C-alpha atoms as one frame of an Amber mdcrd trajectory, in Angstrom:
protein
   0.000   0.000   0.000   1.219   3.480  -0.858  -0.673   6.512   0.412   0.838
   9.975   0.523  -0.315  12.921   2.560  -2.555  14.928   0.174  -1.258  18.264
  -1.050  -4.586  19.977  -0.430  -7.405  19.579   2.037  -9.986  16.812   1.625
 -13.582  17.789   2.269 -15.261  16.551   5.422 -18.126  15.059   3.415 -15.758
  13.106   1.169 -13.789  11.793   4.137 -16.918  10.768   6.004 -18.323   9.011
   2.942 -15.080   7.087   2.557 -14.968   6.134   6.224 -18.549   4.867   6.118
 -17.623   2.407   3.392 -14.436   1.234   5.118 -16.373  -1.147   7.342 -18.199
  -2.893   4.518 -15.939  -5.944   4.770 -15.986  -6.098   8.571 -18.062  -8.574
  10.523 -21.617  -7.215  10.711 -21.917  -7.801  14.442 -25.031  -5.698  15.081
 -27.216  -8.414  13.585 -26.322 -10.675  16.524 -24.820 -13.397  14.337 -21.255
 -12.850  15.589 -20.645 -15.112  18.599 -17.161 -13.859  19.471 -15.152 -10.634
  19.624 -17.991  -8.192  20.405 -20.186  -7.455  23.416 -23.399  -5.655  22.547
 -25.510  -3.882  25.213 -28.056  -2.590  22.720 -28.407   0.674  20.799 -29.342
   2.980  23.710 -26.266   2.211  25.810 -24.083   2.248  22.699 -25.319   5.702
  21.650 -24.784   7.188  25.115 -21.289   5.723  25.475 -20.274   7.152  22.108
 -21.447  10.621  23.125 -19.459  10.372  26.350 -16.420   9.100  24.446 -16.486
  12.034  22.016 -17.047  14.578  24.803 -13.777  13.564  26.496 -11.867  12.405
  23.417  -9.427  15.338  23.579  -8.961  15.344  27.348  -5.447  14.076  28.128
  -5.075  11.928  31.227  -1.289  12.328  31.088  -1.339  15.065  33.743  -4.192
  14.812  36.267  -3.288  18.233  37.696  -4.018  19.816  34.312  -7.105  17.674
  33.611  -8.733  16.871  36.969 -11.853  15.710  35.083  -9.894  12.706  33.808
  -8.628  11.923  37.302 -12.146  12.027  38.699 -13.501   9.815  35.931 -10.730
   7.267  36.486 -11.151   7.194  40.249 -14.921   6.810  39.992 -14.749   4.000
  37.414 -12.126   2.172  39.480 -14.226   2.649  42.618 -17.341   1.169  41.001
 -15.347  -1.810  39.744 -13.566  -2.349  43.072 -16.726  -2.315  45.147 -18.422
  -4.609  42.635 -15.834  -7.336  43.368 -15.774  -6.736  47.127 -12.417  -4.985
  47.321 -11.632  -3.949  50.913 -11.248  -0.353  52.119  -7.915   0.944  50.887
  -8.026  -0.985  47.629  -6.809   0.953  44.589  -6.589   0.526  40.861  -5.973
   2.051  37.455  -7.955   2.420  34.266  -6.231   0.764  31.293  -6.730   0.251
  27.576  -7.652  -3.419  27.890  -7.004  -6.733  29.549  -3.511  -7.079  28.119
  -2.383  -3.779  29.619  -4.019  -4.637  32.948  -2.201  -7.961  32.995   1.133
  -6.400  32.010   0.765  -3.990  34.932  -0.073  -6.798  37.354   3.053  -8.650
  36.242   5.216  -5.509  36.439   4.045  -4.779  39.971   4.761  -8.355  41.046
   8.125  -8.528  39.278   9.413  -5.249  40.672   8.212  -6.051  44.187   9.933
  -9.443  43.987  13.176  -7.838  42.863  12.977  -5.122  45.530  12.615  -7.715
  48.256  15.771  -9.510  47.073  18.513  -6.920  46.944  21.175  -9.555  46.330
  19.309 -10.802  43.245  18.302  -7.573  41.554  18.827  -8.971  38.067  17.510
 -12.468  38.669  14.662 -13.686  36.451  11.432 -14.240  38.343   8.758 -16.583
  37.037   5.000 -16.633  36.634   3.072 -19.778  37.568   0.155 -20.128  35.162
  -2.447 -22.767  34.444  -2.089 -23.575  30.738  -5.547 -22.064  30.190  -4.450
 -18.639  31.498  -4.684 -15.937  28.871  -1.840 -15.471  26.392  -1.467 -11.916
  27.702   0.466 -13.349  30.675   2.959 -14.914  28.272   3.183 -11.597  26.448
   3.812  -9.796  29.738   6.525 -12.284  30.651   8.119 -11.790  27.235   8.115
  -8.012  27.577   9.186  -7.963  31.226  11.881 -10.636  31.146  10.128 -13.227
  33.286  10.018 -16.986  32.900   6.723 -18.855  32.591   5.817 -22.093  34.292
   2.883 -23.366  32.236   1.059 -25.853  34.455  -1.318 -28.539  33.095  -4.990
 -28.316  34.048  -7.452 -31.087  34.796  -8.071 -32.798  31.414 -11.773 -33.332
  32.128 -12.802 -30.063  33.818 -10.137 -27.741  32.324  -9.712 -26.132  35.746
  -6.357 -25.464  37.397  -5.121 -28.221  39.707  -4.033 -26.725  43.063  -1.453
 -29.423  43.818   0.289 -28.860  40.476   0.313 -25.090  40.983   1.796 -25.605
  44.447   4.528 -27.847  43.052   5.419 -25.234  40.424   5.881 -22.334  42.858
   9.488 -21.785  43.900  11.714 -19.054  45.342  11.719 -17.225  42.009   7.939
 -17.087  41.636   6.699 -13.499  41.710   3.083 -14.171  40.704   0.610 -17.041
  40.532  -2.571 -16.761  38.487  -6.100 -18.094  38.342  -8.940 -17.193  35.969
 -12.566 -16.307  36.650 -13.426 -17.632  34.178 -10.716 -18.678  31.750 -11.476
 -17.800  28.141 -10.982 -21.096  26.243 -13.708 -23.103  28.009 -15.478 -20.591
  30.252 -14.740 -22.346  33.555 -13.603 -20.773  36.836 -10.394 -22.004  38.414
 -10.470 -23.027  42.123  -9.522 -19.515  43.218  -9.814 -20.081  46.989  -7.425
 -23.032  46.960  -4.960 -21.348  44.607  -4.940 -18.096  46.580  -4.328 -19.972
  49.840  -1.355 -21.783  48.302   0.156 -18.555  46.993  -0.401 -16.753  50.288
   1.266 -19.557  52.254   4.325 -19.176  50.005   4.251 -15.354  50.278   3.576
 -15.047  46.548   1.214 -12.539  44.992  -1.928 -14.052  43.482  -3.761 -12.464
  40.565  -7.308 -13.265  39.464  -7.803 -12.709  35.760 -11.434 -11.621  35.609
 -10.967  -9.804  32.323 -13.518 -11.743  30.356 -16.169 -12.369  32.989 -15.243
 -10.944  36.361 -17.631  -8.023  36.016 -20.620 -10.181  35.007 -20.155 -13.075
  37.446 -21.656 -11.256  40.478 -24.854 -10.711  38.505 -25.047 -14.387  37.565
 -24.626 -15.229  41.236 -27.484 -12.874  42.157 -29.648 -14.731  39.634 -28.979
 -18.042  41.382 -26.042 -19.456  39.430 -23.639 -21.611  41.442 -20.624 -19.287
  41.198 -17.686 -20.161  43.486 -15.856 -17.417  45.361 -13.407 -15.651  43.063
 -12.895 -12.063  44.212 -11.382 -10.000  47.039 -13.502 -11.825  49.630 -10.670
 -14.361  49.415  -7.790 -13.043  51.554  -4.989 -14.349  49.324  -6.188 -12.443
  46.238  -3.789  -9.520  45.845  -4.896  -8.183  42.441  -7.618  -8.551  39.824
  -8.062  -7.492  36.210 -11.549  -6.763  34.877 -12.380  -5.696  31.345 -15.261
  -3.246  31.168 -15.321  -3.488  27.379 -16.349  -7.130  27.543 -19.302  -7.953
  29.768 -19.280  -4.474  31.267 -20.462  -3.539  27.741 -18.388  -0.351  27.525
 -16.734   0.539  24.192 -13.325  -0.924  23.402 -10.396   0.467  25.339 -11.754
   0.001  28.881 -10.296  -2.225  31.590  -9.203  -1.892  35.208  -6.389  -3.382
  37.243  -7.214  -3.561  40.968  -4.858  -4.071  43.921  -5.805  -4.899  47.482
  -3.758  -1.941  48.755  -1.807   1.078  47.558   1.377  -0.578  48.818   0.803
  -3.467  46.401   0.200  -1.075  43.507   3.279   1.076  44.117   5.575  -1.069
  41.985   3.117  -0.778  39.094   3.885   2.948  38.759   6.719   4.457  36.747
   8.541   7.775  37.123  11.465   9.246  35.209  13.589  12.295  36.059  16.686
  11.375  34.061  15.883  13.540  31.094  15.598  17.260  30.332  11.845  17.436
  29.771   8.643  17.516  31.787   8.075  15.366  34.854   7.079  11.808  34.005
   5.004   9.723  36.398   2.628   7.134  34.936   0.205   4.739  36.550  -0.207
   2.726  33.325   1.907   1.656  30.367   0.670   4.655  28.423   1.661   8.248
  29.086  -0.724  10.317  26.989  -4.170   8.781  27.324  -7.490   9.970  25.960
 -10.129  10.259  28.664 -12.717   9.224  26.073 -12.741   5.517  27.004 -12.929
   6.427  30.712 -15.955   8.648  30.126 -17.614   6.010  27.953 -17.107   3.333
  30.612 -18.317   5.702  33.348 -21.460   6.496  31.371 -22.176   2.844  30.534
 -21.792   1.655  34.135 -24.083   4.354  35.474 -26.636   4.132  32.684 -27.130
   0.386  33.006 -26.693   0.112  36.772 -27.304  -3.136  38.606 -30.847  -3.313
  37.249 -29.705  -3.137  33.645 -26.839  -5.568  34.108 -29.117  -8.050  35.856
 -31.458  -7.983  32.873 -28.568  -8.512  30.461 -27.264 -11.343  32.653 -30.711
 -12.961  32.730 -30.947 -12.863  28.941 -27.479 -14.367  28.535 -28.100 -17.020
  31.187 -31.321 -18.181  29.551 -29.767 -18.159  26.082 -26.694 -20.064  27.275
 -28.838 -22.814  28.797 -30.639 -23.208  25.464 -27.375 -23.229  23.533 -25.922
 -25.920  25.793 -29.000 -28.113  25.453 -29.057 -27.584  21.696 -25.391 -28.440
  21.275 -25.791 -31.673  23.183 -28.647 -32.623  20.851 -26.476 -32.359  17.718
 -24.885 -35.758  16.993 -21.100 -35.701  17.044 -20.670 -32.553  19.155 -19.570
 -32.331  22.790 -19.162 -29.410  25.187 -15.731 -29.232  26.804 -15.996 -29.106
  30.597 -18.855 -27.518  32.525 -18.845 -23.771  31.721 -19.661 -21.364  34.540
 -20.819 -18.455  32.413 -21.976 -17.545  28.928 -18.814 -18.768  27.206 -18.237
 -22.340  26.137 -16.231 -24.485  23.777 -17.370 -27.539  21.862 -15.528 -30.129
  19.824 -16.418 -33.129  17.717 -16.513 -36.737  18.835 -16.365 -38.336  15.393
 -13.267 -36.720  13.895 -15.119 -34.081  11.895 -12.947 -30.999  11.439 -14.144
 -28.143  13.639 -12.434 -25.828  11.174 -14.753 -26.992   8.397 -17.689 -26.419
  10.745 -16.517 -22.835  11.329 -16.257 -22.272   7.560 -19.707 -23.740   6.989
 -21.132 -21.457   9.666 -19.546 -18.495   7.886 -21.175 -19.619   4.630 -24.511
 -19.450   6.451 -23.826 -15.967   7.832 -22.591 -16.817  11.350 -19.228 -15.940
  12.875 -17.797 -18.358  15.460 -14.251 -18.631  16.787 -12.120 -21.741  16.122
  -9.406 -22.556  18.654  -6.352 -24.676  17.848  -5.402 -27.727  19.853  -2.754
 -27.492  22.539  -1.207 -30.520  24.197  -4.079 -32.794  25.259  -6.684 -30.122
  24.491  -8.467 -30.797  21.226  -9.218 -28.200  18.563 -12.618 -26.676  19.221
 -15.018 -23.826  18.546 -15.557 -21.111  21.133 -18.916 -19.372  21.551 -19.516
 -16.168  23.504 -23.258 -15.858  24.075 -24.291 -12.212  23.952 -27.304 -10.371
  25.324 -28.728 -10.226  21.801 -28.715 -14.041  21.563 -32.124 -15.144  22.918
 -33.959 -14.461  19.659 -31.161 -16.060  17.635 -30.451 -19.292  19.514 -32.753
 -21.464  17.418 -31.536 -20.285  13.984 -27.918 -20.476  15.174 -28.366 -24.066
  16.336 -30.111 -24.985  13.097 -27.200 -23.534  11.125 -24.732 -25.394  13.357
 -26.500 -28.708  12.828 -26.441 -28.158   9.047 -22.794 -27.071   9.163 -21.774
 -30.158  11.123 -23.452 -32.468   8.602 -21.858 -30.603   5.695 -18.416 -30.626
   7.320 -18.449 -34.435   7.576 -18.389 -34.671   3.785 -15.361 -32.406   3.312
 -11.762 -33.666   3.005  -9.324 -32.725   5.741  -5.615 -32.776   6.409  -4.143
 -32.440   2.911  -2.649 -28.983   3.388  -1.571 -29.894   6.914   0.373 -32.903
   5.656   2.043 -30.827   2.930   3.036 -28.071   5.360   4.443 -30.484   7.912
   6.375 -32.259   5.165   7.715 -29.011   3.747   8.888 -27.715   7.104  10.520
 -31.047   7.846  11.618 -30.086  11.353  13.612 -27.099  10.146  14.803 -25.006
  13.099  13.947 -21.694  11.416  11.626 -20.338   8.757  13.291 -18.241   6.062
  11.388 -15.862   3.786  11.532 -18.110   0.710  10.090 -21.079   2.581   7.448
 -18.870   4.140   6.298 -17.561   0.766   6.160 -21.126  -0.530   3.913 -22.033
   2.389   1.682 -19.030   1.665   1.315 -20.199  -1.924   0.374 -23.696  -0.758
  -2.241 -22.192   1.548  -3.862 -20.107  -1.175  -2.801 -16.753   0.272  -2.571
 -14.265  -2.591  -0.586 -11.048  -2.782  -2.582  -7.862  -3.299  -2.131  -4.112
  -3.493  -3.390  -3.759   0.090  -1.501  -6.750   1.434  -2.131 -10.515   1.337
  -5.619 -11.888   0.747  -6.735 -14.966   2.646  -8.878 -17.650   1.025 -12.598
 -17.477   1.784 -12.405 -20.843   3.553  -9.851 -21.112   6.336 -10.156 -24.788
   7.313  -7.010 -25.839   5.420  -4.889 -23.086   6.984  -6.246 -23.764  10.460
  -5.665 -27.508  10.059  -2.082 -26.813   8.963  -1.458 -24.565  11.957  -3.078
 -27.154  14.213  -0.694 -29.862  12.948   2.417 -27.830  13.800   4.146 -27.522
  17.177   3.279 -24.261  18.988   6.660 -22.618  18.295   6.348 -23.347  14.570
   2.842 -21.884  14.618   4.181 -18.754  16.270   6.962 -18.379  13.700   4.460
 -18.659  10.853   2.030 -16.216  12.441   4.752 -13.621  13.056   5.868 -13.875
   9.441   2.274 -13.530   8.251   1.528 -10.534  10.497   4.708  -8.897   9.243
   3.373  -9.375   5.710  -0.177  -8.324   6.578   0.833  -4.936   7.975   2.306
  -4.035   4.637   3.634  -0.530   5.352
């Protein structure tokens, strides 16, 4: 792609017309047929949050003394989130751009505190103890922050963390242990009480990743769901991350990181005086931050209130029960584990490719999310059941039943076998080999970057057949090609 800055102004009308067409190829999520990626509270809440976002778009949260409105918004959003998950008096937090940033900050705080407590080992590498279902953002944080990862197997039937295995993995270099409420792949809650007690006994910080569902779980509990303890009512929980742009239904760019005390948060912060410019002190990874997402989250939380969230939770709970029953009635499909919320994963019991099922669903106008296998965990399809789902459960299940039947007739594994053969255990992936693989996969070069084939089953099957590190190498090469300028 080659686009130069125009020599003359472009009219507002022309720009707006162009922008309106830019989304024509995006997933049309407002029709409710996208069961991943988006979280839709309905048009009224969406319209209000956008107005709030625009009102504070140009307010810079870099300096709270210059923009006290941003500071107040942040403190009030954090307060609502903290009280919602039973944080004790004195608990503190920060507003972030998303779950990944919240998790990076939790890891930074734990890493720096660990190093500060060991003056003779300032440059030692601490480790994170993670169930293998913990979000990839923890691995990303470890990569950025020079930590090791101990990736601990989970129970193969329930997909929940196993306390004894987590305990065995913790050592003198562990700065943080993690549990999820719930974990994303299968929608189940780890045994947070047991894990937190183990971490506390070893004087290790314990983080609850509630990014995907931590905000919604209290409402499910109020509606009678059997939700185990997962929040700050458990003494050993030292920090939590909660995304407000997921089931808090705020626009994208809204998450919070919470700490039990200001002392625990202190190592999250960053200050710099070793330069000739203005004073730097940041409570997040970002310096300049638009207050727009804060205002949008603030408006959404207050507009919906407990009453509104309870109604959304009730709709999702009822729809999820119908989805689960419908899935179990489709021959050859099985739900993985016993999901605690409105997220679940299903796989096939007869060898049918879940990647073909995902493609067939796309052909019928539905977007679902395939997940690759990992170790003993089979490839599967993830569903996030939204508040718009109740009216769509029956047609979605009908499309899924048709897609499963159609997928059984389609050939599988040919591209996977060719890719595995071509790689042949090579320790690295050079550009020539990568381009050969792209050609095999049907990826075509274009003026705006590579174009993927309309059906992705072959590519997903090939990725699924490779070891994780080979997958990562391929994906990095592809992303480097995709972002073409």
